[in-house]
N, C-alpha and C positions, 0 to 999 in steps of 0.2 A: 277297403280292399281286404279280402280274406288272406290270412297267412298262407304262403306257399313254401313248405319245407324244402330244404336242400340237403345234399349228402352230409353226413357227420364228419367225414374225413376228406382232406385235400391231398390225396395220394398220387394224383396224376403228375408225373414229372414236369410236364410243360406248365401245368397250372401252378405247381409249387415254385418253379423257376420264375414265372411271371410275377407271382405274389412277392417273392423274396427280393426281386429287383425293382419293385415299385417304390415310389417315394411316399412313405407314410409319415414323414417327419412332422407335419402339422398336427395330426391327431395323436401321434405317439408321444411327441414332446408335451402336448397338452395333458396326456394321461399322467406322465410323471409330475407335471406341474400341479395337477389336481391332487395327487397323493401328498405332495409337499404342503399344499394349502390346507388340506383336511387333517393331516397328521404331522404337524410341524415338529413334534418332539421326537419322531422316529429318526434314529441315527444308524443303527446296526442290528444285525440279527439274521436269522435264517428265514428266507423268503421263498414262497412258492408262487410260480407263475403258471396258472392253469390255462391250457390251450396256447402255449407259447409260440407255436408255429415256427417260423424261421428265426425267432429269438430277437427280433428288432427291439421290442419293448424291454425284454430281459436285459439286453446289452445297455440300453439307455438308462434303465434303472440302476444297473450295476455301476455305471459311470457316475450317476448322481449320488449314490450311496456307497462310498468306499468301504464302509464297515459291513456291508451286506454280503451274504453268501446265498446264491440263488439256485434253486432247482426249477428248471423249466420242464413241464410235462405236456406231451402232445401224443395223439394217437396215430399221426401220419408220419411214416418213416421218411418219405420224400422231403417233407418240410424240415424234419429234424436233421437230416443230412446237410441241408443248406444252412440250418441254424448252427450246427457244430463248426462248419467252415467259417461262418461269421464270427463266432466266439473266438476261434483261433486267430482270425485276422485282428480282432480287437485285443488279443493277448489277455483274455479274461478266463482262461481255462482253470486257473487256480480257484476262482470264485463262482463260476457258472457251470452247472452240470445239467445236461439235457437228457431226459428220460422218456422212453416210449411207453406210454400207458394210455389206456382208453377208459374213460369213465362210464359207469361206476367201476371202481377198482377197490376191492376189499382189502388189498395189501398196502394201500396208501398209509403212510405213518399217521397215527392218530395224535391230535393235540401236540404236534411237533413243530409248527411254524410260528415265527414271531410276527409275520405279516403274510397276507395272501393277496395276490393281484391277478386280474383276469381281463383280457380284452378280446371281444368279438368271438367268444366261444359259445355263448348262450344260444345264438340263433342257429347254430349247427346241431343242437341237441334235440332229439326226438322227445325226450322227457326233461323239461327244464328243471324239475325238482332235483335232478341228479347234481346239477351244479351247486345249488344252494345247500343241499345236504352234505356234499363233499366239503364245501367251504367250512361249514359248521363243525365237521369232524376233524379236519386236519389242522385247524388253527388253535393256538393256545388261548386260554382265557385272557381277554384284554387285547388280543392281537388286532391290529387294524386291517380292514378289508376294503379293497376298491375293485369294483367291477364296472367295465364300460362296454357298451355294445351299440349297434345300430338301432335306429328307431324306424319302424315301418311307416311309410307315407300313407296318405289317404287313398291313393289310387296308383295304378301302374303309370299313368301319365306323370304324376308327381315324382315317382321313382325315376323315370327317364329324365326328368328335368334335373334331378340331383346328380345323376350320372353325367349329364352334359355340363353341369356347373363345376363339378369337382374332378371329373376324370376325362374331360374331352380330349386331352392329349395322351391318354394312356393307351396301351395296346388294346385291340378289340377284345381279346380274352379277358383282360382285367375289367373292361367296361361291362362285359357280360356277367362276370362273377359279382361285380359290385351291384348290378341290377338285381341279380338273383338273391344276393344277401339282403338287400333292402326289402325284397318281397318276403323273405324268410324271417325278418326281424320281428321282435315283440314291441308292442306299444307300452308306454309307461304304466297305464292302468293294468295291463296284463302282467307286468313285472311285479307290481305291488300285490296283485292277487297271488302270484307265485310265492312271494315272501311270506304272505299271511298263511299260505298252506304248508310251506316247507321250511320256513325259517331261513336264516337265523333272525332272531327277534330284534326289534329296535333299529333296523336299518332305514336309511333315508334315500330317496331318489331325487335326482335333479337333472333336468334337461339342460345340456351344456352346449349344444350346437343345433343346426338345422337337421342333423342326422344322427346325433348321439345323445344318449342318457348315461348317467353314472349312478351307481348304488354304492353306498359306503356305510361303514359302521364298525363297531368293535364286538368281538365275540364275548358274550356274557359268560362269566364263570359259574 
């Protein structure tokens, strides 16, 4: 199946509300667990969450790492509004800041972050190199990086089967968006080619579920 791009921003209020109210506890808890497994020495520091959306992973990461201060960046105002409400409910305003920015952004602080995390942003980008170049620019030397995203199935029928398996009880809008995201996602070989073309160097890729891969590594000094 050829990749079918989808819009870069999720700025429709109904779409943002559906996404923010969905239960992503399984993949989002897995994301934080993968970070802990791959970077067991990390305890504290300034962390950037690229494409934070409604801040669910941002909040879960902040709870897991009491010594972390997080900046969540997203280009969709509607998602960030919901994210700020969620941060307030979690009483994490002192450690979590959400910022509206759209990549590429030349004013992003350079070599400023002790860790960079990112979930489900890559498949929204028209130019995937933007993500990898941003990661390399904003992270300090030695900073751990973890990126997770969906993996495009072999066919539209296989994508529909994944929606039925993982989102059968979700609202129709969420099922539609999940299907479109699967069709817009990159396959592992495509991601490896992106890394070879855009860096950062020395990163590894692992398929971690029937619909997710992760890329991780440390920024070389």
